[in-house]
BATI-539074 format. One line per field, with one value per atom (N, C-alpha, C): residue number from 1; z negated, x negated, y negated. Coordinates in nm, 2 decimals, decimal comma. Example, Ala and Ser with C-alpha at 12.3 -4.5 7.8 and 13.67 -1.06 7.14 Angstrom:
<sites>
num	1 1 1 2 2 2
Z	-0,78 -0,78 -0,78 -0,71 -0,71 -0,79
X	-1,32 -1,23 -1,32 -1,28 -1,37 -1,29
Y	0,57 0,45 0,33 0,22 0,11 0,00
</sites>
This chain:
<sites>
num	1 1 1 2 2 2 3 3 3 4 4 4 5 5 5 6 6 6 7 7 7 8 8 8 9 9 9 10 10 10 11 11 11 12 12 12 13 13 13 14 14 14 15 15 15 16 16 16 17 17 17 18 18 18 19 19 19 20 20 20 21 21 21 22 22 22 23 23 23 24 24 24 25 25 25 26 26 26 27 27 27 28 28 28 29 29 29 30 30 30 31 31 31 32 32 32 33 33 33 34 34 34 35 35 35 36 36 36 37 37 37 38 38 38 39 39 39 40 40 40 41 41 41 42 42 42 43 43 43 44 44 44 45 45 45 46 46 46 47 47 47 48 48 48 49 49 49 50 50 50 51 51 51 52 52 52 53 53 53 54 54 54 55 55 55 56 56 56 57 57 57 58 58 58 59 59 59 60 60 60 61 61 61 62 62 62 63 63 63 64 64 64 65 65 65 66 66 66 67 67 67 68 68 68 69 69 69 70 70 70 71 71 71 72 72 72 73 73 73 74 74 74 75 75 75 76 76 76 77 77 77 78 78 78 79 79 79 80 80 80 81 81 81 82 82 82 83 83 83 84 84 84 85 85 85 86 86 86 87 87 87 88 88 88 89 89 89 90 90 90 91 91 91 92 92 92 93 93 93 94 94 94 95 95 95 96 96 96 97 97 97 98 98 98 99 99 99 100 100 100 101 101 101 102 102 102 103 103 103 104 104 104 105 105 105 106 106 106 107 107 107 108 108 108 109 109 109 110 110 110 111 111 111 112 112 112 113 113 113 114 114 114 115 115 115 116 116 116 117 117 117 118 118 118 119 119 119 120 120 120 121 121 121 122 122 122 123 123 123 124 124 124 125 125 125 126 126 126 127 127 127 128 128 128 129 129 129 130 130 130 131 131 131 132 132 132 133 133 133 134 134 134 135 135 135 136 136 136 137 137 137 138 138 138 139 139 139 140 140 140 141 141 141 142 142 142 143 143 143 144 144 144 145 145 145 146 146 146 147 147 147 148 148 148 149 149 149 150 150 150 151 151 151 152 152 152 153 153 153 154 154 154 155 155 155 156 156 156 157 157 157 158 158 158
Z	8,57 8,61 8,77 8,83 8,97 9,02 9,13 9,19 9,27 9,27 9,35 9,47 9,46 9,57 9,59 9,71 9,74 9,85 9,83 9,93 9,98 10,11 10,17 10,24 10,21 10,27 10,38 10,50 10,62 10,69 10,75 10,84 10,99 11,02 11,16 11,25 11,21 11,30 11,29 11,39 11,39 11,27 11,20 11,08 10,96 10,97 10,86 10,88 10,99 11,00 10,88 10,83 10,71 10,59 10,58 10,47 10,48 10,60 10,62 10,60 10,64 10,63 10,48 10,40 10,26 10,18 10,22 10,16 10,19 10,31 10,35 10,28 10,27 10,19 10,05 9,99 9,85 9,83 9,92 9,91 9,92 10,01 10,03 9,91 9,85 9,73 9,61 9,60 9,49 9,53 9,65 9,70 9,68 9,72 9,70 9,84 9,83 9,95 9,99 10,12 10,17 10,23 10,19 10,25 10,30 10,41 10,47 10,47 10,45 10,47 10,54 10,64 10,71 10,71 10,66 10,65 10,76 10,84 10,95 10,89 10,95 10,90 10,92 10,83 10,84 10,95 11,05 11,17 11,17 11,06 11,06 11,08 11,05 11,07 11,19 11,28 11,40 11,51 11,58 11,69 11,81 11,88 12,00 12,12 12,12 12,23 12,36 12,35 12,48 12,53 12,45 12,49 12,56 12,64 12,71 12,64 12,51 12,43 12,30 12,24 12,12 12,00 11,88 11,76 11,73 11,75 11,73 11,82 11,95 12,04 12,01 11,96 11,93 11,80 11,70 11,58 11,62 11,71 11,75 11,83 11,92 11,99 11,90 11,80 11,71 11,63 11,58 11,50 11,58 11,71 11,80 11,82 11,84 11,86 11,74 11,62 11,49 11,48 11,51 11,49 11,59 11,71 11,80 11,76 11,70 11,65 11,53 11,44 11,33 11,38 11,47 11,53 11,59 11,66 11,73 11,62 11,52 11,41 11,34 11,32 11,26 11,35 11,48 11,58 11,58 11,59 11,59 11,46 11,35 11,22 11,20 11,28 11,27 11,14 11,09 10,96 10,97 10,88 10,87 10,74 10,75 10,63 10,60 10,47 10,43 10,47 10,47 10,51 10,57 10,65 10,71 10,69 10,64 10,61 10,69 10,76 10,84 10,81 10,68 10,65 10,70 10,69 10,73 10,61 10,61 10,51 10,42 10,29 10,20 10,17 10,18 10,17 10,03 9,93 9,79 9,76 9,79 9,76 9,84 9,97 10,05 10,00 9,96 9,90 9,77 9,69 9,56 9,58 9,68 9,71 9,77 9,85 9,91 9,80 9,70 9,58 9,51 9,49 9,42 9,50 9,63 9,71 9,72 9,73 9,75 9,62 9,51 9,38 9,36 9,42 9,43 9,29 9,26 9,14 9,17 9,30 9,35 9,47 9,47 9,59 9,63 9,76 9,82 9,92 9,91 10,01 10,04 10,15 10,19 10,16 10,15 10,13 10,21 10,29 10,37 10,31 10,27 10,21 10,32 10,36 10,47 10,43 10,31 10,26 10,11 10,05 9,91 9,82 9,82 9,73 9,77 9,89 9,93 9,95 9,99 10,01 9,88 9,77 9,65 9,59 9,62 9,57 9,64 9,77 9,85 9,91 9,86 9,92 9,88 9,98 9,95 9,84 9,83 9,73 9,59 9,57 9,43 9,39 9,48 9,44 9,40 9,42 9,38 9,24 9,18 9,05 8,94 8,95 8,84 8,87 8,97 9,00 8,89 8,82 8,71 8,75 8,67 8,69 8,81 8,85 8,98 8,96 8,99 8,99 9,12 9,13 9,25 9,28 9,41 9,46 9,57 9,55 9,66 9,72 9,85 9,93 10,01 9,99 10,06 10,20 10,30 10,44 10,50 10,59 10,66 10,76 10,79 10,90 11,04 11,05 11,18 11,22 11,35 11,40 11,36 11,31 11,27 11,14 11,08 10,96 10,99 11,12 11,16 11,18 11,19 11,22 11,10 11,13 11,02 10,98 10,87 10,83 10,93 10,98 11,08 11,21 11,25 11,37 11,34 11,23 11,19 11,18 11,13 11,12 11,25 11,35 11,48 11,56 11,53 11,60 11,55 11,42 11,36 11,42
X	13,36 13,50 13,51 13,57 13,58 13,69 13,66 13,76 13,86 13,99 14,09 14,14 14,14 14,18 14,08 14,01 13,91 13,96 13,95 13,99 13,87 13,85 13,74 13,79 13,74 13,77 13,67 13,72 13,63 13,65 13,54 13,55 13,56 13,54 13,54 13,44 13,31 13,20 13,10 13,01 12,92 12,83 12,81 12,72 12,79 12,92 12,99 13,00 12,94 12,94 12,88 12,77 12,71 12,80 12,88 12,98 13,09 13,14 13,24 13,18 13,06 13,00 12,98 12,93 12,90 13,04 13,14 13,27 13,33 13,31 13,36 13,29 13,16 13,08 13,11 13,14 13,18 13,32 13,41 13,54 13,53 13,45 13,43 13,37 13,27 13,21 13,30 13,39 13,49 13,62 13,63 13,76 13,87 13,84 13,94 14,00 14,11 14,18 14,10 14,09 14,02 14,12 14,13 14,22 14,14 14,18 14,11 14,20 14,14 14,22 14,13 14,19 14,12 14,22 14,18 14,27 14,25 14,35 14,35 14,36 14,29 14,30 14,45 14,49 14,62 14,61 14,69 14,69 14,80 14,87 14,99 14,95 14,83 14,79 14,72 14,70 14,62 14,71 14,65 14,72 14,69 14,80 14,79 14,84 14,86 14,91 14,84 14,71 14,63 14,63 14,68 14,68 14,81 14,81 14,94 15,01 15,02 15,09 15,14 15,24 15,29 15,21 15,23 15,16 15,19 15,32 15,36 15,28 15,27 15,20 15,05 14,99 14,85 14,83 14,91 14,90 14,91 15,01 15,03 14,91 14,85 14,73 14,62 14,59 14,48 14,50 14,62 14,65 14,63 14,67 14,65 14,50 14,42 14,28 14,21 14,25 14,20 14,23 14,35 14,39 14,30 14,28 14,20 14,06 14,00 13,87 13,85 13,95 13,95 13,95 14,03 14,04 13,91 13,85 13,72 13,61 13,61 13,51 13,53 13,66 13,69 13,65 13,67 13,63 13,48 13,41 13,26 13,21 13,27 13,23 13,28 13,37 13,44 13,50 13,58 13,64 13,79 13,86 14,00 14,03 14,14 14,18 14,33 14,36 14,50 14,59 14,54 14,62 14,53 14,59 14,53 14,62 14,57 14,65 14,58 14,67 14,62 14,70 14,70 14,77 14,70 14,78 14,71 14,73 14,65 14,66 14,54 14,56 14,46 14,39 14,26 14,19 14,20 14,19 14,19 14,33 14,44 14,57 14,60 14,56 14,59 14,52 14,39 14,32 14,37 14,41 14,48 14,60 14,68 14,81 14,77 14,67 14,63 14,58 14,51 14,46 14,58 14,68 14,80 14,88 14,90 14,97 14,90 14,77 14,70 14,67 14,70 14,67 14,52 14,44 14,29 14,23 14,14 14,06 13,92 13,88 13,76 13,78 13,73 13,73 13,59 13,57 13,43 13,44 13,34 13,33 13,19 13,16 13,02 12,99 12,86 12,81 12,69 12,69 12,58 12,52 12,40 12,34 12,30 12,41 12,39 12,28 12,29 12,20 12,20 12,08 12,07 12,17 12,17 12,26 12,40 12,43 12,57 12,64 12,56 12,61 12,67 12,60 12,65 12,77 12,77 12,88 13,01 13,01 13,13 13,16 13,09 13,12 13,26 13,32 13,46 13,45 13,34 13,33 13,33 13,28 13,29 13,43 13,52 13,66 13,73 13,67 13,74 13,70 13,61 13,56 13,66 13,77 13,87 13,99 13,98 14,09 14,10 14,21 14,22 14,24 14,21 14,23 14,17 14,06 13,99 13,84 13,75 13,61 13,58 13,47 13,42 13,28 13,26 13,13 13,10 13,00 12,96 12,83 12,84 12,73 12,66 12,53 12,46 12,44 12,48 12,47 12,36 12,28 12,18 12,24 12,18 12,22 12,19 12,10 12,06 12,14 12,15 12,21 12,14 12,01 11,93 11,99 12,09 12,15 12,22 12,25 12,32 12,23 12,10 12,00 11,98 11,96 11,93 11,79 11,75 11,60 11,51 11,56 11,47 11,45 11,56 11,54 11,45 11,46 11,38 11,23 11,21 11,08 11,01 11,09 11,05 11,01 11,08 11,05 10,92 10,89 10,77 10,64
Y	1,98 1,96 1,96 2,05 2,05 1,95 1,89 1,80 1,88 1,84 1,91 1,83 1,70 1,61 1,50 1,51 1,41 1,32 1,19 1,09 1,02 1,01 0,94 0,81 0,70 0,57 0,55 0,54 0,53 0,40 0,34 0,23 0,26 0,39 0,44 0,38 0,41 0,38 0,50 0,50 0,61 0,63 0,52 0,53 0,60 0,63 0,69 0,84 0,90 1,04 1,11 1,07 1,13 1,13 1,02 1,01 1,11 1,13 1,23 1,37 1,40 1,52 1,55 1,46 1,48 1,50 1,43 1,45 1,58 1,63 1,76 1,87 1,86 1,96 1,96 1,84 1,84 1,90 1,87 1,93 2,08 2,13 2,27 2,34 2,28 2,34 2,34 2,24 2,23 2,30 2,35 2,41 2,31 2,19 2,08 2,04 1,97 1,92 1,79 1,77 1,65 1,56 1,43 1,33 1,21 1,15 1,04 0,92 0,80 0,67 0,58 0,51 0,40 0,28 0,17 0,05 -0,04 -0,07 -0,16 -0,30 -0,40 -0,54 -0,59 -0,68 -0,75 -0,85 -0,84 -0,93 -1,03 -1,04 -1,13 -1,27 -1,31 -1,45 -1,48 -1,37 -1,39 -1,45 -1,55 -1,61 -1,53 -1,48 -1,39 -1,46 -1,59 -1,67 -1,65 -1,63 -1,62 -1,47 -1,38 -1,24 -1,21 -1,11 -1,07 -0,96 -0,97 -0,87 -0,94 -0,89 -0,94 -0,87 -0,92 -0,88 -0,73 -0,69 -0,55 -0,46 -0,49 -0,41 -0,40 -0,51 -0,51 -0,42 -0,43 -0,35 -0,20 -0,17 -0,03 0,02 -0,06 -0,03 0,00 -0,09 -0,07 0,06 0,09 0,21 0,33 0,33 0,45 0,47 0,36 0,37 0,43 0,38 0,43 0,58 0,62 0,76 0,85 0,80 0,87 0,88 0,78 0,77 0,87 0,87 0,96 1,11 1,14 1,27 1,31 1,22 1,25 1,28 1,20 1,22 1,36 1,39 1,52 1,64 1,62 1,73 1,74 1,63 1,64 1,71 1,67 1,73 1,87 1,91 2,04 2,06 1,96 1,97 1,95 2,00 1,99 1,91 1,83 1,75 1,78 1,75 1,77 1,65 1,53 1,41 1,30 1,22 1,11 0,99 0,88 0,76 0,64 0,57 0,46 0,33 0,29 0,17 0,04 -0,07 -0,20 -0,30 -0,40 -0,50 -0,51 -0,54 -0,55 -0,42 -0,41 -0,28 -0,23 -0,31 -0,27 -0,21 -0,28 -0,23 -0,10 -0,10 0,02 0,14 0,13 0,24 0,29 0,19 0,23 0,31 0,27 0,35 0,48 0,49 0,62 0,72 0,66 0,74 0,80 0,72 0,76 0,87 0,84 0,94 1,07 1,07 1,20 1,26 1,19 1,25 1,27 1,18 1,19 1,18 1,27 1,26 1,22 1,20 1,15 1,07 0,94 0,85 0,84 0,86 0,85 0,74 0,65 0,54 0,51 0,45 0,42 0,28 0,25 0,12 0,10 -0,01 -0,05 -0,17 -0,17 -0,29 -0,39 -0,47 -0,57 -0,67 -0,72 -0,82 -0,80 -0,79 -0,74 -0,82 -0,95 -1,02 -1,02 -1,07 -1,08 -0,94 -0,84 -0,71 -0,65 -0,67 -0,62 -0,70 -0,83 -0,91 -0,89 -0,87 -0,86 -0,72 -0,62 -0,49 -0,44 -0,37 -0,32 -0,21 -0,14 -0,03 -0,09 -0,21 -0,27 -0,30 -0,32 -0,35 -0,22 -0,11 0,02 0,06 -0,01 0,03 0,05 -0,03 -0,02 0,06 0,15 0,24 0,34 0,35 0,45 0,59 0,68 0,83 0,88 0,82 0,86 0,82 0,92 0,89 0,83 0,76 0,69 0,73 0,78 0,81 0,71 0,63 0,54 0,59 0,62 0,68 0,57 0,56 0,45 0,50 0,41 0,44 0,36 0,41 0,34 0,24 0,13 0,04 0,09 0,18 0,23 0,35 0,38 0,50 0,62 0,60 0,72 0,78 0,72 0,77 0,90 0,92 1,04 1,16 1,13 1,24 1,33 1,46 1,55 1,54 1,59 1,58 1,64 1,75 1,83 1,74 1,67 1,59 1,47 1,41 1,30 1,35 1,47 1,52 1,55 1,60 1,63 1,50 1,39 1,27 1,20 1,23 1,16 1,21
</sites>
């Protein structure tokens, strides 16, 4: 069964380049639409008294930075996407809504095994297991920057 709409949940760091690459390759091989989502943390409870900006300005600044980072990742990967979503708040709810809006039949997210026990218990990817009408692909990501290296580059360095 080929996928038609693939949604990738990104955290926007250099270690997720392989995740975007894998998702784009999968979308290309399935001739599927590729959609991206990055969830900004909820800042409503953050005290900003010591900062010289109000909460609305801080949220807007973070959203702009996230948008720029997403565009940079896409340019580096030389990929095009059908939609980009930058919601804020609860990761689980925001991703569920993004799945629904994109009509996604496959959700791809990364998992970094921070610590064997706690990493499995509190991973964001585990909270996506019960999203209905959507398959879930969890891609293991390395903790090192070397995760971005191609096999040929790793072989040359050895």
